[in-house]
N, C-alpha and C positions, 0 to 999 in steps of 0.2 A: 465494826471496823477495828475497834481496839482489841476485841477478842482474837481477830485474825492475826494481829501483830504479836499477841502473846503466844499464839500457837506456833509461830515460825521457829523459835528455838527448839521446841520439842520435835518438830518434823525433821529439823536438821540433825538432831541427836539420833533419831531413828534411822535416818539415811546413813549416817556415819557408822552406826552399829551394824547395819546391813552390809556395808562395804567391808568392815573389819571381819565380819563373820565369813563372808565369801573368801576373803584373803586367807583366813585361817583354814578353811576347807581346802583351798587350792594348795596350801603348803603341806598337806598330809599326803604321803604316798604309801601304797600297800603292795606287798607281794602276795599273789594268789596262786594256789596250787589246786588243781582239780583232776580227779580221775573218774572216768565213767566206765563201768564194767557191766557185763551181763553174766547171769548165772547160766552155766552150761546145762543144767538140769531143767526140765519142763515142769517140775513139781509145783512151782508157783502158779501155774495155770489153773489149778483146781481151787485156788483160794477165793475167787470171786467171779462174778459175771463180767465179761469183757464186751463193751459196746463196739459195734462196727464203725461208727463215726466218732472219732476221738476229738475232732476239731484240729486246728492248726496253730502252732505257736506264732505269736506276733514278733516277727524279726525285723520290723521297720526300724530304720536308723541304727541298725547294729553295725559293729565294726569287726574287722578281722585282725588277728594278732600279727605283729610285725616280727619276722624272723631276725635274730641277732645278726645273721650273716648278710642280711640285706640293708643294714644300716651303715652308711658311709659318711665320711666327713663329720664324725661326732666330735664335739668340742669337749675339752676337759671338764668333767663333772656334769655333763649334760645328761638328762634323763629323757628317755623316749617313752611316750605313753604306749601301753599295750605291747611292750617288747617282751618276747619270750625269754624265759630264764631257766636255769638248771633247777631240778627238784632239790628241795632241802627238807622241809617238814614231813613230806609224804614219801620221801625216798625209800624208806624201809617198807611202807605199806605197798608201794608200787612193785617193789621186788617180790614181796610175798604173794601178791595177787597174780603176777606173771608166772610165778613158779608153781601155782596151784591149778590142778585140773578142774576145780569147781568154778573157776571164774575165767572170763574172757575179757581182757582189757581192750576197750574200744577207743578210748580217748585219754591222753595224759599230757597235760600242758600246764606250764607255770608262766605267769606274766606279771608285769608291774602296771599299776594304774593309779591315777590320782583320786583322792577322796572327793567325791562330788555328791551333791544332793540328788534325791531320786528324780526330780524333774529334769535335771540336766545330764545325769549319768547315762552314757550309751551302753546298751547290752553288747556282750561278746557273742558273735555267731559261732555256733558249734555245728560242724559237718564232719563226720568221722566214720570210720569203719568200712564195711563192705558197701559196694554200690550195686543197686538193683535196678532192673528195668521196671516199667510200670506194672508188668504182670508178675513181678516177684522173682524173676530169675536173676542170678548173679551176673552182673555185666562184666565182660572181659576187661582186663586192666588197660587195654589199648583204646577202649572207647572213651571219648571225651564228650563234654557238653556241646550244645549248639553254639554257634558263633554269637557273641554278644551276651551270653548268659554265663553265670558262674558255673552252672552244671544243670543239665536237664534230667539227670538220673536221680534216683532216690538213695539217700545215704542211710546206713544202718542206724545212726543217731543224727538227728537234725533238730535244731532249736536254738536256744540262747540262754545265757546266764547274765543277769544284771546285778551288779554290786554297787550299792550306794551308801552314803554316810549320813547317819542321823546321830542319835545318842550312841547307837551301836553301829555295827556293820550289817546292812540289810542285804540278804542274798535272795534273789527272785529267780528261780529256775523254771524253765518251761521246755521240756525235751520230749521228742518223739523217738520211740525205739521200734524198729521194724525187724520182723523175724518170721520165718516159716514155722508154723506150729500145727499140732494136731488137736482139734477140738471137736466135740459133738455138735452136729447140726440140729435143726428143730425136730428131726425124727430120731435123734439119739445116735445117728451114725457118725463114726469118727471120720473127719475130713481134714486133709492137709491143706492149710490156707496160708496165704501171705497176709499178715495182720500188722496193725500199728497199735502201739501201747504208749500212753502218755503219762509223764510225770510232771505235775505242777506243784511247786512248793515254795513257800516263803519262809525264810529262816533268819532270825536275828542272832548275830554272832558277836563274840568279843575277839579281839586280836589274840593270836597265839593259841587258838583253839581249833580242834578238828571236828567237823560235823559230818554225819552220814545221812544222806537223803535216800530214803528207801522206797522200793517198788518190788512186788513179788518176782519180777523177771529181770530187773536191772537196778543199778543204784549209782550214787555218786558220792565220793569222798571229797570234801573241800576244806582247805585250811587257808587262813589269812593271817599275815603278820605285818606289823607296822615297819615300813622302811624308812630309815633315817639317813639321808644323803649327807656326805661329809661337807661341812661348812667351810673348811679351809682347803685351798687349792695350792698345789705345788707351784712355786714361783718359777716361771720360765725365763731363763737368761737368753737374751738375743745372741745369736751366733755371729761370730766374726766372718768376714768375707772369705778368709782362707778355709774356715770350717765348712762353710756352705759349698764352696767349690770342690771340696774333697768328696 
């Protein structure tokens, strides 16, 4: 009984430390920039054997980015989670990729997110590029998904990127890339097929660094920077009745 009493202060200390740690994590914000591109050449196909069944990325509990244009009634100094942003760190890289015939830029987005631990950080859903019917034909731009579903068509790139905070910034990417390719069948005959290729990679990063996640057919550039919101806000002087009426 006495031992239990002695252990109470220690338990309280651990609880307080946990609360303080969570508060510290919540106070950190980061700007993320990601570019997903494909190589226009098929030379990477010869580098290895490609399985027919790639599996499917786990997109459970993933979130979609919020367009800046869709945010209304924002308060002064308010930060919106997963809000899209202009490119900064990767602006030059994006321009070079788009100007080169060797690459096809499929996805380019920047967003802001809070630093959260891996257990609670939601992944960002990625769906970009051309849309295909299940048999691999490119779907007309006018075709939309079935009612009640995000989309029943297949995207050129589909998957998720999860970014969480530990001692470093942890990037967990799981992406499917779909493409028509010419590959030899079991008899050695070249066959044009609609195939899926998967990139799964975990990368530990520091802020203000650029990382390249590589695959023989496509890749991703990702950069993360610490965002420090302004702590002081402009004082708003109440308007007079005459000013309001004007």
